[in-house]
All heavy atoms as a GROMACS GRO file, in nm:
protein
  620
    1MET      N    1   6.802 -14.196  10.264
    1MET     CA    2   6.887 -14.120  10.353
    1MET      C    3   6.852 -14.153  10.498
    1MET      O    4   6.737 -14.172  10.533
    1MET     CB    5   6.869 -13.971  10.327
    1MET     CG    6   6.998 -13.896  10.340
    1MET     SD    7   6.991 -13.724  10.288
    1MET     CE    8   6.972 -13.741  10.113
    2ALA      N    9   6.951 -14.159  10.583
    2ALA     CA   10   6.930 -14.194  10.724
    2ALA      C   11   6.862 -14.080  10.800
    2ALA      O   12   6.878 -13.964  10.765
    2ALA     CB   13   7.065 -14.226  10.788
    3THR      N   14   6.787 -14.119  10.900
    3THR     CA   15   6.725 -14.018  10.985
    3THR      C   16   6.795 -14.009  11.120
    3THR      O   17   6.762 -13.924  11.200
    3THR     CB   18   6.576 -14.050  11.007
    3THR    OG1   19   6.566 -14.179  11.066
    3THR    CG2   20   6.500 -14.045  10.877
    4GLU      N   21   6.891 -14.097  11.144
    4GLU     CA   22   6.967 -14.094  11.267
    4GLU      C   23   7.106 -14.037  11.240
    4GLU      O   24   7.157 -14.046  11.130
    4GLU     CB   25   6.982 -14.235  11.324
    4GLU     CG   26   6.851 -14.296  11.369
    4GLU     CD   27   6.872 -14.434  11.429
    4GLU    OE1   28   6.988 -14.475  11.447
    4GLU    OE2   29   6.772 -14.500  11.455
    5LEU      N   30   7.165 -13.982  11.346
    5LEU     CA   31   7.300 -13.932  11.332
    5LEU      C   32   7.398 -14.048  11.336
    5LEU      O   33   7.374 -14.148  11.404
    5LEU     CB   34   7.330 -13.833  11.446
    5LEU     CG   35   7.238 -13.711  11.451
    5LEU    CD1   36   7.278 -13.622  11.567
    5LEU    CD2   37   7.240 -13.635  11.321
    6PRO      N   38   7.509 -14.040  11.261
    6PRO     CA   39   7.606 -14.150  11.256
    6PRO      C   40   7.661 -14.185  11.394
    6PRO      O   41   7.696 -14.096  11.473
    6PRO     CB   42   7.716 -14.095  11.165
    6PRO     CG   43   7.649 -13.989  11.083
    6PRO     CD   44   7.546 -13.929  11.173
    7GLN      N   45   7.670 -14.315  11.422
    7GLN     CA   46   7.717 -14.362  11.552
    7GLN      C   47   7.861 -14.317  11.581
    7GLN      O   48   7.893 -14.282  11.695
    7GLN     CB   49   7.705 -14.514  11.561
    7GLN     CG   50   7.562 -14.562  11.568
    7GLN     CD   51   7.488 -14.507  11.689
    7GLN    OE1   52   7.537 -14.513  11.800
    7GLN    NE2   53   7.370 -14.452  11.665
    8ALA      N   54   7.948 -14.319  11.481
    8ALA     CA   55   8.087 -14.277  11.503
    8ALA      C   56   8.092 -14.130  11.543
    8ALA      O   57   8.172 -14.091  11.630
    8ALA     CB   58   8.170 -14.301  11.378
    9TRP      N   59   8.007 -14.049  11.481
    9TRP     CA   60   8.003 -13.906  11.514
    9TRP      C   61   7.951 -13.887  11.656
    9TRP      O   62   8.005 -13.807  11.732
    9TRP     CB   63   7.915 -13.831  11.412
    9TRP     CG   64   7.919 -13.684  11.432
    9TRP    CD1   65   8.009 -13.596  11.379
    9TRP    CD2   66   7.829 -13.606  11.512
    9TRP    NE1   67   7.981 -13.468  11.423
    9TRP    CE2   68   7.871 -13.473  11.503
    9TRP    CE3   69   7.719 -13.637  11.589
    9TRP    CZ2   70   7.806 -13.369  11.570
    9TRP    CZ3   71   7.654 -13.534  11.657
    9TRP    CH2   72   7.698 -13.402  11.646
   10LEU      N   73   7.847 -13.962  11.692
   10LEU     CA   74   7.793 -13.951  11.828
   10LEU      C   75   7.895 -13.994  11.932
   10LEU      O   76   7.904 -13.934  12.040
   10LEU     CB   77   7.666 -14.036  11.840
   10LEU     CG   78   7.544 -13.980  11.767
   10LEU    CD1   79   7.431 -14.084  11.769
   10LEU    CD2   80   7.498 -13.850  11.830
   11ALA      N   81   7.974 -14.095  11.900
   11ALA     CA   82   8.078 -14.139  11.993
   11ALA      C   83   8.181 -14.028  12.016
   11ALA      O   84   8.224 -14.003  12.129
   11ALA     CB   85   8.146 -14.265  11.940
   12GLU      N   86   8.219 -13.960  11.909
   12GLU     CA   87   8.312 -13.846  11.922
   12GLU      C   88   8.249 -13.734  12.003
   12GLU      O   89   8.314 -13.672  12.087
   12GLU     CB   90   8.354 -13.794  11.785
   12GLU     CG   91   8.442 -13.887  11.707
   12GLU     CD   92   8.580 -13.902  11.769
   12GLU    OE1   93   8.633 -13.805  11.827
   12GLU    OE2   94   8.635 -14.012  11.759
   13LEU      N   95   8.123 -13.705  11.978
   13LEU     CA   96   8.052 -13.600  12.050
   13LEU      C   97   8.048 -13.630  12.200
   13LEU      O   98   8.061 -13.540  12.282
   13LEU     CB   99   7.910 -13.584  11.996
   13LEU     CG  100   7.822 -13.480  12.064
   13LEU    CD1  101   7.873 -13.339  12.037
   13LEU    CD2  102   7.678 -13.494  12.017
   14ASN      N  103   8.032 -13.756  12.235
   14ASN     CA  104   8.019 -13.796  12.375
   14ASN      C  105   8.152 -13.818  12.446
   14ASN      O  106   8.153 -13.850  12.564
   14ASN     CB  107   7.932 -13.921  12.386
   14ASN     CG  108   7.788 -13.890  12.353
   14ASN    OD1  109   7.736 -13.786  12.391
   14ASN    ND2  110   7.723 -13.980  12.282
   15ASP      N  111   8.263 -13.799  12.378
   15ASP     CA  112   8.394 -13.816  12.439
   15ASP      C  113   8.429 -13.688  12.516
   15ASP      O  114   8.499 -13.599  12.467
   15ASP     CB  115   8.499 -13.846  12.332
   15ASP     CG  116   8.633 -13.883  12.392
   15ASP    OD1  117   8.654 -13.864  12.514
   15ASP    OD2  118   8.719 -13.929  12.315
   16GLN      N  119   8.380 -13.679  12.638
   16GLN     CA  120   8.395 -13.558  12.717
   16GLN      C  121   8.540 -13.526  12.750
   16GLN      O  122   8.580 -13.409  12.750
   16GLN     CB  123   8.313 -13.568  12.846
   16GLN     CG  124   8.165 -13.573  12.821
   16GLN     CD  125   8.084 -13.586  12.948
   16GLN    OE1  126   8.140 -13.608  13.056
   16GLN    NE2  127   7.954 -13.573  12.937
   17SER      N  128   8.619 -13.626  12.776
   17SER     CA  129   8.760 -13.603  12.809
   17SER      C  130   8.834 -13.536  12.693
   17SER      O  131   8.910 -13.441  12.713
   17SER     CB  132   8.829 -13.734  12.845
   17SER     OG  133   8.772 -13.788  12.961
   18ALA      N  134   8.810 -13.585  12.572
   18ALA     CA  135   8.875 -13.525  12.455
   18ALA      C  136   8.826 -13.383  12.433
   18ALA      O  137   8.904 -13.294  12.398
   18ALA     CB  138   8.849 -13.610  12.331
   19LEU      N  139   8.696 -13.360  12.454
   19LEU     CA  140   8.642 -13.225  12.437
   19LEU      C  141   8.705 -13.127  12.534
   19LEU      O  142   8.740 -13.016  12.497
   19LEU     CB  143   8.490 -13.226  12.456
   19LEU     CG  144   8.408 -13.266  12.336
   19LEU    CD1  145   8.264 -13.296  12.376
   19LEU    CD2  146   8.411 -13.157  12.230
   20VAL      N  147   8.720 -13.168  12.660
   20VAL     CA  148   8.777 -13.078  12.760
   20VAL      C  149   8.925 -13.055  12.732
   20VAL      O  150   8.976 -12.945  12.751
   20VAL     CB  151   8.754 -13.134  12.902
   20VAL    CG1  152   8.832 -13.057  13.007
   20VAL    CG2  153   8.604 -13.130  12.935
   21SER      N  154   8.994 -13.157  12.682
   21SER     CA  155   9.137 -13.144  12.654
   21SER      C  156   9.165 -13.048  12.539
   21SER      O  157   9.264 -12.974  12.542
   21SER     CB  158   9.196 -13.280  12.618
   21SER     OG  159   9.187 -13.366  12.727
   22ASP      N  160   9.078 -13.048  12.437
   22ASP     CA  161   9.100 -12.965  12.318
   22ASP      C  162   8.965 -12.925  12.256
   22ASP      O  163   8.924 -12.981  12.155
   22ASP     CB  164   9.184 -13.042  12.217
   22ASP     CG  165   9.219 -12.960  12.093
   22ASP    OD1  166   9.198 -12.837  12.093
   22ASP    OD2  167   9.266 -13.021  11.995
   23PRO      N  168   8.896 -12.829  12.319
   23PRO     CA  169   8.762 -12.793  12.271
   23PRO      C  170   8.757 -12.751  12.124
   23PRO      O  171   8.670 -12.799  12.049
   23PRO     CB  172   8.720 -12.677  12.361
   23PRO     CG  173   8.804 -12.692  12.484
   23PRO     CD  174   8.933 -12.752  12.437
   24ASP      N  175   8.848 -12.666  12.083
   24ASP     CA  176   8.846 -12.618  11.945
   24ASP      C  177   8.882 -12.728  11.846
   24ASP      O  178   8.817 -12.743  11.741
   24ASP     CB  179   8.940 -12.498  11.928
   24ASP     CG  180   8.894 -12.376  12.005
   24ASP    OD1  181   8.772 -12.357  12.019
   24ASP    OD2  182   8.980 -12.301  12.054
   25GLY      N  183   8.982 -12.807  11.879
   25GLY     CA  184   9.024 -12.914  11.790
   25GLY      C  185   8.917 -13.022  11.775
   25GLY      O  186   8.891 -13.070  11.666
   26ARG      N  187   8.856 -13.059  11.886
   26ARG     CA  188   8.753 -13.162  11.881
   26ARG      C  189   8.630 -13.111  11.806
   26ARG      O  190   8.568 -13.186  11.731
   26ARG     CB  191   8.713 -13.207  12.022
   26ARG     CG  192   8.824 -13.271  12.101
   26ARG     CD  193   8.906 -13.373  12.025
   26ARG     NE  194   8.825 -13.485  11.979
   26ARG     CZ  195   8.863 -13.573  11.888
   26ARG    NH1  196   8.981 -13.564  11.833
   26ARG    NH2  197   8.784 -13.670  11.851
   27ALA      N  198   8.595 -12.984  11.824
   27ALA     CA  199   8.482 -12.928  11.750
   27ALA      C  200   8.511 -12.928  11.600
   27ALA      O  201   8.423 -12.958  11.520
   27ALA     CB  202   8.451 -12.787  11.798
   28ALA      N  203   8.635 -12.899  11.564
   28ALA     CA  204   8.673 -12.902  11.422
   28ALA      C  205   8.660 -13.044  11.366
   28ALA      O  206   8.613 -13.062  11.253
   28ALA     CB  207   8.816 -12.850  11.405
   29VAL      N  208   8.701 -13.143  11.444
   29VAL     CA  209   8.688 -13.282  11.401
   29VAL      C  210   8.541 -13.318  11.383
   29VAL      O  211   8.503 -13.380  11.284
   29VAL     CB  212   8.757 -13.378  11.502
   29VAL    CG1  213   8.719 -13.522  11.477
   29VAL    CG2  214   8.907 -13.360  11.499
   30LEU      N  215   8.458 -13.279  11.478
   30LEU     CA  216   8.315 -13.307  11.470
   30LEU      C  217   8.254 -13.242  11.346
   30LEU      O  218   8.172 -13.304  11.276
   30LEU     CB  219   8.242 -13.258  11.595
   30LEU     CG  220   8.265 -13.343  11.720
   30LEU    CD1  221   8.221 -13.268  11.844
   30LEU    CD2  222   8.191 -13.475  11.708
   31CYS      N  223   8.293 -13.119  11.317
   31CYS     CA  224   8.240 -13.051  11.198
   31CYS      C  225   8.285 -13.120  11.070
   31CYS      O  226   8.204 -13.141  10.979
   31CYS     CB  227   8.283 -12.904  11.197
   31CYS     SG  228   8.202 -12.805  11.323
   32GLU      N  229   8.412 -13.158  11.063
   32GLU     CA  230   8.460 -13.228  10.944
   32GLU      C  231   8.390 -13.361  10.926
   32GLU      O  232   8.353 -13.399  10.814
   32GLU     CB  233   8.612 -13.249  10.952
   32GLU     CG  234   8.669 -13.319  10.831
   32GLU     CD  235   8.630 -13.257  10.697
   32GLU    OE1  236   8.627 -13.134  10.686
   32GLU    OE2  237   8.602 -13.334  10.603
   33MET      N  238   8.368 -13.433  11.035
   33MET     CA  239   8.296 -13.560  11.027
   33MET      C  240   8.153 -13.538  10.980
   33MET      O  241   8.100 -13.618  10.902
   33MET     CB  242   8.296 -13.630  11.163
   33MET     CG  243   8.429 -13.687  11.204
   33MET     SD  244   8.426 -13.762  11.370
   33MET     CE  245   8.332 -13.912  11.334
   34ALA      N  246   8.091 -13.429  11.025
   34ALA     CA  247   7.953 -13.398  10.984
   34ALA      C  248   7.948 -13.368  10.834
   34ALA      O  249   7.860 -13.419  10.763
   34ALA     CB  250   7.900 -13.279  11.065
   35PHE      N  251   8.041 -13.285  10.786
   35PHE     CA  252   8.043 -13.254  10.643
   35PHE      C  253   8.071 -13.378  10.558
   35PHE      O  254   8.012 -13.396  10.451
   35PHE     CB  255   8.145 -13.145  10.612
   35PHE     CG  256   8.098 -13.006  10.650
   35PHE    CD1  257   8.164 -12.933  10.746
   35PHE    CD2  258   7.986 -12.949  10.590
   35PHE    CE1  259   8.121 -12.806  10.782
   35PHE    CE2  260   7.942 -12.823  10.624
   35PHE     CZ  261   8.010 -12.751  10.720
   36ALA      N  262   8.159 -13.465  10.608
   36ALA     CA  263   8.189 -13.589  10.535
   36ALA      C  264   8.066 -13.678  10.527
   36ALA      O  265   8.037 -13.736  10.421
   36ALA     CB  266   8.306 -13.662  10.601
   37ALA      N  267   7.992 -13.690  10.636
   37ALA     CA  268   7.869 -13.770  10.636
   37ALA      C  269   7.766 -13.711  10.539
   37ALA      O  270   7.696 -13.784  10.470
   37ALA     CB  271   7.812 -13.779  10.777
   38HIS      N  272   7.762 -13.580  10.531
   38HIS     CA  273   7.669 -13.514  10.439
   38HIS      C  274   7.711 -13.539  10.293
   38HIS      O  275   7.626 -13.568  10.208
   38HIS     CB  276   7.664 -13.364  10.468
   38HIS     CG  277   7.560 -13.291  10.392
   38HIS    ND1  278   7.591 -13.214  10.282
   38HIS    CD2  279   7.425 -13.284  10.408
   38HIS    CE1  280   7.479 -13.162  10.234
   38HIS    NE2  281   7.378 -13.202  10.308
   39ARG      N  282   7.841 -13.533  10.266
   39ARG     CA  283   7.890 -13.561  10.130
   39ARG      C  284   7.859 -13.703  10.088
   39ARG      O  285   7.829 -13.730   9.971
   39ARG     CB  286   8.041 -13.535  10.120
   39ARG     CG  287   8.079 -13.389  10.112
   39ARG     CD  288   8.226 -13.372  10.076
   39ARG     NE  289   8.317 -13.431  10.173
   39ARG     CZ  290   8.362 -13.369  10.282
   39ARG    NH1  291   8.326 -13.245  10.308
   39ARG    NH2  292   8.445 -13.431  10.364
   40ARG      N  293   7.865 -13.796  10.183
   40ARG     CA  294   7.835 -13.937  10.155
   40ARG      C  295   7.684 -13.962  10.155
   40ARG      O  296   7.641 -14.076  10.135
   40ARG     CB  297   7.900 -14.028  10.259
   40ARG     CG  298   8.051 -14.034  10.252
   40ARG     CD  299   8.108 -14.140  10.345
   40ARG     NE  300   8.068 -14.124  10.484
   40ARG     CZ  301   8.136 -14.056  10.577
   40ARG    NH1  302   8.250 -13.996  10.543
   40ARG    NH2  303   8.092 -14.048  10.700
   41GLN      N  304   7.607 -13.859  10.177
   41GLN     CA  305   7.461 -13.866  10.182
   41GLN      C  306   7.410 -13.957  10.293
   41GLN      O  307   7.305 -14.019  10.281
   41GLN     CB  308   7.404 -13.905  10.046
   41GLN     CG  309   7.436 -13.806   9.938
   41GLN     CD  310   7.376 -13.841   9.804
   41GLN    OE1  311   7.331 -13.953   9.781
   41GLN    NE2  312   7.375 -13.745   9.715
   42GLU      N  313   7.486 -13.965  10.401
   42GLU     CA  314   7.442 -14.039  10.519
   42GLU      C  315   7.347 -13.956  10.603
   42GLU      O  316   7.270 -14.011  10.681
   42GLU     CB  317   7.563 -14.081  10.604
   42GLU     CG  318   7.651 -14.184  10.538
   42GLU     CD  319   7.774 -14.216  10.620
   42GLU    OE1  320   7.789 -14.162  10.733
   42GLU    OE2  321   7.857 -14.295  10.572
   43VAL      N  322   7.359 -13.824  10.591
   43VAL     CA  323   7.270 -13.731  10.662
   43VAL      C  324   7.224 -13.625  10.563
   43VAL      O  325   7.295 -13.592  10.467
   43VAL     CB  326   7.339 -13.665  10.784
   43VAL    CG1  327   7.378 -13.767  10.889
   43VAL    CG2  328   7.458 -13.582  10.743
   44GLY      N  329   7.107 -13.573  10.588
   44GLY     CA  330   7.053 -13.467  10.504
   44GLY      C  331   7.092 -13.329  10.556
   44GLY      O  332   7.169 -13.316  10.653
   45ASP      N  333   7.036 -13.228  10.493
   45ASP     CA  334   7.068 -13.090  10.531
   45ASP      C  335   7.028 -13.060  10.675
   45ASP      O  336   7.103 -12.994  10.747
   45ASP     CB  337   6.997 -12.992  10.437
   45ASP     CG  338   7.049 -13.000  10.294
   45ASP    OD1  339   7.160 -13.054  10.272
   45ASP    OD2  340   6.978 -12.953  10.203
   46ASP      N  341   6.911 -13.107  10.716
   46ASP     CA  342   6.865 -13.080  10.853
   46ASP      C  343   6.955 -13.146  10.956
   46ASP      O  344   6.991 -13.085  11.058
   46ASP     CB  345   6.721 -13.128  10.872
   46ASP     CG  346   6.621 -13.044  10.795
   46ASP    OD1  347   6.653 -12.928  10.758
   46ASP    OD2  348   6.509 -13.094  10.771
   47GLU      N  349   6.995 -13.272  10.930
   47GLU     CA  350   7.083 -13.341  11.023
   47GLU      C  351   7.220 -13.274  11.027
   47GLU      O  352   7.280 -13.262  11.135
   47GLU     CB  353   7.098 -13.489  10.985
   47GLU     CG  354   6.974 -13.572  11.008
   47GLU     CD  355   6.877 -13.569  10.890
   47GLU    OE1  356   6.912 -13.514  10.783
   47GLU    OE2  357   6.767 -13.622  10.907
   48LEU      N  358   7.270 -13.230  10.911
   48LEU     CA  359   7.398 -13.159  10.908
   48LEU      C  360   7.391 -13.035  10.994
   48LEU      O  361   7.481 -13.009  11.075
   48LEU     CB  362   7.436 -13.122  10.764
   48LEU     CG  363   7.561 -13.034  10.750
   48LEU    CD1  364   7.685 -13.103  10.805
   48LEU    CD2  365   7.581 -12.992  10.605
   49SER      N  366   7.285 -12.959  10.979
   49SER     CA  367   7.268 -12.839  11.060
   49SER      C  368   7.268 -12.872  11.209
   49SER      O  369   7.334 -12.805  11.289
   49SER     CB  370   7.138 -12.768  11.021
   49SER     OG  371   7.118 -12.654  11.101
   50ASP      N  372   7.194 -12.976  11.246
   50ASP     CA  373   7.191 -13.018  11.386
   50ASP      C  374   7.329 -13.059  11.435
   50ASP      O  375   7.371 -13.022  11.545
   50ASP     CB  376   7.095 -13.136  11.405
   50ASP     CG  377   6.949 -13.098  11.390
   50ASP    OD1  378   6.916 -12.977  11.394
   50ASP    OD2  379   6.867 -13.190  11.372
   51MET      N  380   7.401 -13.134  11.354
   51MET     CA  381   7.533 -13.181  11.393
   51MET      C  382   7.630 -13.065  11.415
   51MET      O  383   7.708 -13.065  11.511
   51MET     CB  384   7.589 -13.277  11.287
   51MET     CG  385   7.513 -13.410  11.281
   51MET     SD  386   7.552 -13.508  11.134
   51MET     CE  387   7.710 -13.580  11.183
   52LEU      N  388   7.623 -12.965  11.328
   52LEU     CA  389   7.711 -12.848  11.343
   52LEU      C  390   7.674 -12.769  11.469
   52LEU      O  391   7.762 -12.720  11.540
   52LEU     CB  392   7.704 -12.760  11.219
   52LEU     CG  393   7.755 -12.826  11.090
   52LEU    CD1  394   7.733 -12.733  10.971
   52LEU    CD2  395   7.901 -12.865  11.103
   53GLU      N  396   7.545 -12.759  11.497
   53GLU     CA  397   7.502 -12.690  11.620
   53GLU      C  398   7.546 -12.768  11.744
   53GLU      O  399   7.591 -12.708  11.842
   53GLU     CB  400   7.351 -12.671  11.620
   53GLU     CG  401   7.304 -12.565  11.523
   53GLU     CD  402   7.154 -12.543  11.526
   53GLU    OE1  403   7.091 -12.570  11.630
   53GLU    OE2  404   7.100 -12.498  11.424
   54PHE      N  405   7.534 -12.901  11.740
   54PHE     CA  406   7.578 -12.982  11.853
   54PHE      C  407   7.729 -12.969  11.875
   54PHE      O  408   7.776 -12.966  11.988
   54PHE     CB  409   7.543 -13.129  11.833
   54PHE     CG  410   7.396 -13.160  11.841
   54PHE    CD1  411   7.342 -13.260  11.762
   54PHE    CD2  412   7.312 -13.090  11.924
   54PHE    CE1  413   7.206 -13.291  11.769
   54PHE    CE2  414   7.177 -13.119  11.932
   54PHE     CZ  415   7.123 -13.221  11.854
   55ALA      N  416   7.805 -12.964  11.765
   55ALA     CA  417   7.951 -12.949  11.776
   55ALA      C  418   7.987 -12.818  11.844
   55ALA      O  419   8.074 -12.814  11.931
   55ALA     CB  420   8.015 -12.958  11.638
   56GLU      N  421   7.917 -12.711  11.807
   56GLU     CA  422   7.944 -12.581  11.870
   56GLU      C  423   7.901 -12.582  12.017
   56GLU      O  424   7.970 -12.529  12.103
   56GLU     CB  425   7.873 -12.468  11.794
   56GLU     CG  426   7.890 -12.331  11.856
   56GLU     CD  427   8.033 -12.280  11.865
   56GLU    OE1  428   8.127 -12.342  11.812
   56GLU    OE2  429   8.052 -12.174  11.927
   57ALA      N  430   7.788 -12.644  12.045
   57ALA     CA  431   7.741 -12.652  12.184
   57ALA      C  432   7.841 -12.733  12.269
   57ALA      O  433   7.869 -12.697  12.384
   57ALA     CB  434   7.603 -12.715  12.190
   58ALA      N  435   7.895 -12.840  12.212
   58ALA     CA  436   7.994 -12.921  12.283
   58ALA      C  437   8.120 -12.840  12.309
   58ALA      O  438   8.179 -12.848  12.418
   58ALA     CB  439   8.026 -13.047  12.203
   59ARG      N  440   8.162 -12.761  12.211
   59ARG     CA  441   8.281 -12.676  12.228
   59ARG      C  442   8.259 -12.577  12.341
   59ARG      O  443   8.345 -12.560  12.429
   59ARG     CB  444   8.313 -12.603  12.098
   59ARG     CG  445   8.442 -12.522  12.103
   59ARG     CD  446   8.461 -12.442  11.974
   59ARG     NE  447   8.374 -12.326  11.971
   59ARG     CZ  448   8.401 -12.210  12.032
   59ARG    NH1  449   8.511 -12.195  12.100
   59ARG    NH2  450   8.317 -12.109  12.024
   60LEU      N  451   8.143 -12.512  12.341
   60LEU     CA  452   8.113 -12.414  12.446
   60LEU      C  453   8.103 -12.481  12.583
   60LEU      O  454   8.151 -12.427  12.682
   60LEU     CB  455   7.984 -12.339  12.413
   60LEU     CG  456   7.993 -12.250  12.290
   60LEU    CD1  457   7.856 -12.191  12.256
   60LEU    CD2  458   8.096 -12.140  12.308
   61TRP      N  459   8.043 -12.601  12.587
   61TRP     CA  460   8.036 -12.676  12.712
   61TRP      C  461   8.176 -12.704  12.764
   61TRP      O  462   8.205 -12.687  12.883
   61TRP     CB  463   7.958 -12.807  12.692
   61TRP     CG  464   7.967 -12.894  12.813
   61TRP    CD1  465   7.886 -12.890  12.923
   61TRP    CD2  466   8.065 -12.995  12.839
   61TRP    NE1  467   7.927 -12.984  13.014
   61TRP    CE2  468   8.037 -13.050  12.966
   61TRP    CE3  469   8.173 -13.046  12.766
   61TRP    CZ2  470   8.114 -13.152  13.022
   61TRP    CZ3  471   8.249 -13.147  12.822
   61TRP    CH2  472   8.220 -13.199  12.949
   62ALA      N  473   8.264 -12.748  12.675
   62ALA     CA  474   8.400 -12.784  12.716
   62ALA      C  475   8.476 -12.661  12.765
   62ALA      O  476   8.550 -12.669  12.864
   62ALA     CB  477   8.476 -12.849  12.599
   63LEU      N  478   8.458 -12.548  12.698
   63LEU     CA  479   8.524 -12.426  12.744
   63LEU      C  480   8.472 -12.384  12.881
   63LEU      O  481   8.549 -12.342  12.967
   63LEU     CB  482   8.503 -12.314  12.642
   63LEU     CG  483   8.576 -12.331  12.510
   63LEU    CD1  484   8.529 -12.225  12.410
   63LEU    CD2  485   8.726 -12.322  12.531
   64GLU      N  486   8.343 -12.396  12.902
   64GLU     CA  487   8.283 -12.363  13.032
   64GLU      C  488   8.334 -12.459  13.139
   64GLU      O  489   8.366 -12.419  13.250
   64GLU     CB  490   8.131 -12.369  13.023
   64GLU     CG  491   8.061 -12.338  13.153
   64GLU     CD  492   8.077 -12.194  13.199
   64GLU    OE1  493   8.099 -12.106  13.113
   64GLU    OE2  494   8.065 -12.169  13.320
   65HIS      N  495   8.339 -12.587  13.106
   65HIS     CA  496   8.387 -12.686  13.202
   65HIS      C  497   8.531 -12.657  13.241
   65HIS      O  498   8.567 -12.666  13.357
   65HIS     CB  499   8.378 -12.828  13.147
   65HIS     CG  500   8.449 -12.925  13.236
   65HIS    ND1  501   8.394 -12.970  13.353
   65HIS    CD2  502   8.572 -12.979  13.229
   65HIS    CE1  503   8.481 -13.049  13.414
   65HIS    NE2  504   8.589 -13.056  13.341
   66ASP      N  505   8.611 -12.621  13.143
   66ASP     CA  506   8.752 -12.592  13.168
   66ASP      C  507   8.767 -12.478  13.268
   66ASP      O  508   8.854 -12.480  13.353
   66ASP     CB  509   8.823 -12.559  13.037
   66ASP     CG  510   8.973 -12.549  13.054
   66ASP    OD1  511   9.032 -12.634  13.123
   66ASP    OD2  512   9.033 -12.454  13.000
   67GLN      N  513   8.680 -12.380  13.260
   67GLN     CA  514   8.685 -12.267  13.352
   67GLN      C  515   8.631 -12.303  13.490
   67GLN      O  516   8.677 -12.252  13.590
   67GLN     CB  517   8.608 -12.148  13.296
   67GLN     CG  518   8.674 -12.089  13.174
   67GLN     CD  519   8.592 -11.976  13.114
   67GLN    OE1  520   8.483 -11.944  13.159
   67GLN    NE2  521   8.646 -11.914  13.011
   68SER      N  522   8.530 -12.391  13.495
   68SER     CA  523   8.468 -12.424  13.624
   68SER      C  524   8.556 -12.519  13.705
   68SER      O  525   8.551 -12.518  13.827
   68SER     CB  526   8.331 -12.488  13.602
   68SER     OG  527   8.343 -12.620  13.555
   69GLY      N  528   8.632 -12.604  13.636
   69GLY     CA  529   8.717 -12.699  13.705
   69GLY      C  530   8.641 -12.810  13.775
   69GLY      O  531   8.699 -12.887  13.849
   70GLY      N  532   8.513 -12.821  13.749
   70GLY     CA  533   8.431 -12.923  13.814
   70GLY      C  534   8.445 -13.057  13.746
   70GLY      O  535   8.508 -13.071  13.642
   71PRO      N  536   8.382 -13.159  13.806
   71PRO     CA  537   8.386 -13.293  13.746
   71PRO      C  538   8.309 -13.294  13.614
   71PRO      O  539   8.221 -13.213  13.592
   71PRO     CB  540   8.319 -13.382  13.850
   71PRO     CG  541   8.241 -13.289  13.936
   71PRO     CD  542   8.308 -13.156  13.930
   72LEU      N  543   8.344 -13.387  13.526
   72LEU     CA  544   8.278 -13.396  13.396
   72LEU      C  545   8.129 -13.419  13.414
   72LEU      O  546   8.087 -13.496  13.499
   72LEU     CB  547   8.338 -13.509  13.313
   72LEU     CG  548   8.480 -13.488  13.267
   72LEU    CD1  549   8.529 -13.610  13.191
   72LEU    CD2  550   8.492 -13.365  13.180
   73GLY      N  551   8.050 -13.352  13.330
   73GLY     CA  552   7.907 -13.371  13.331
   73GLY      C  553   7.833 -13.297  13.440
   73GLY      O  554   7.714 -13.311  13.455
   74VAL      N  555   7.904 -13.218  13.518
   74VAL     CA  556   7.841 -13.147  13.629
   74VAL      C  557   7.871 -12.999  13.615
   74VAL      O  558   7.985 -12.959  13.596
   74VAL     CB  559   7.894 -13.199  13.765
   74VAL    CG1  560   7.834 -13.120  13.878
   74VAL    CG2  561   7.865 -13.346  13.781
   75CYS      N  562   7.768 -12.919  13.627
   75CYS     CA  563   7.785 -12.773  13.627
   75CYS      C  564   7.810 -12.730  13.771
   75CYS      O  565   7.730 -12.756  13.861
   75CYS     CB  566   7.660 -12.706  13.571
   75CYS     SG  567   7.673 -12.526  13.568
   76VAL      N  568   7.924 -12.665  13.795
   76VAL     CA  569   7.960 -12.624  13.929
   76VAL      C  570   7.950 -12.473  13.937
   76VAL      O  571   8.007 -12.400  13.858
   76VAL     CB  572   8.104 -12.668  13.962
   76VAL    CG1  573   8.144 -12.620  14.100
   76VAL    CG2  574   8.117 -12.818  13.952
   77LEU      N  575   7.876 -12.426  14.037
   77LEU     CA  576   7.863 -12.283  14.060
   77LEU      C  577   7.929 -12.251  14.195
   77LEU      O  578   7.908 -12.321  14.293
   77LEU     CB  579   7.717 -12.240  14.064
   77LEU     CG  580   7.638 -12.267  13.936
   77LEU    CD1  581   7.491 -12.229  13.959
   77LEU    CD2  582   7.694 -12.187  13.821
   78ALA      N  583   8.006 -12.145  14.199
   78ALA     CA  584   8.069 -12.103  14.324
   78ALA      C  585   7.992 -11.986  14.381
   78ALA      O  586   7.963 -11.889  14.311
   78ALA     CB  587   8.214 -12.064  14.297
   79PHE      N  588   7.959 -11.997  14.506
   79PHE     CA  589   7.888 -11.890  14.575
   79PHE      C  590   7.977 -11.833  14.684
   79PHE      O  591   8.043 -11.906  14.755
   79PHE     CB  592   7.758 -11.943  14.638
   79PHE     CG  593   7.659 -11.990  14.538
   79PHE    CD1  594   7.647 -12.125  14.507
   79PHE    CD2  595   7.576 -11.901  14.472
   79PHE    CE1  596   7.555 -12.169  14.415
   79PHE    CE2  597   7.484 -11.944  14.380
   79PHE     CZ  598   7.472 -12.079  14.351
   80ARG      N  599   7.976 -11.702  14.695
   80ARG     CA  600   8.053 -11.636  14.802
   80ARG      C  601   7.956 -11.576  14.901
   80ARG      O  602   7.854 -11.522  14.865
   80ARG     CB  603   8.141 -11.526  14.744
   80ARG     CG  604   8.248 -11.579  14.653
   80ARG     CD  605   8.330 -11.466  14.602
   80ARG     NE  606   8.420 -11.516  14.501
   80ARG     CZ  607   8.550 -11.494  14.502
   80ARG    NH1  608   8.603 -11.422  14.595
   80ARG    NH2  609   8.625 -11.544  14.408
   81ARG      N  610   7.994 -11.584  15.025
   81ARG     CA  611   7.911 -11.523  15.130
   81ARG      C  612   7.977 -11.400  15.182
   81ARG      O  613   8.091 -11.381  15.186
   81ARG     CB  614   7.890 -11.621  15.244
   81ARG     CG  615   7.803 -11.733  15.202
   81ARG     CD  616   7.775 -11.818  15.321
   81ARG     NE  617   7.683 -11.923  15.276
   81ARG     CZ  618   7.615 -11.995  15.356
   81ARG    NH1  619   7.624 -11.979  15.484
   81ARG    NH2  620   7.536 -12.086  15.310
   0.00000   0.00000   0.00000
């Protein structure tokens, strides 16, 4: 069994534009890809768990980014004086 996460899954995870465009849909795709890799025994239980957690973290990041309106990969905080 592999100890690394599948490259195709990682590529989807790192597609920030797609995540911001459709956070819930992209997270669902990531989860389905993770379960498929697990069924094919490409990843074990621990890797599956990690992949599902990363998918949820990516979804939350995308939702936060959508609200902040900042550039991709940057956390923008607004301060009022």
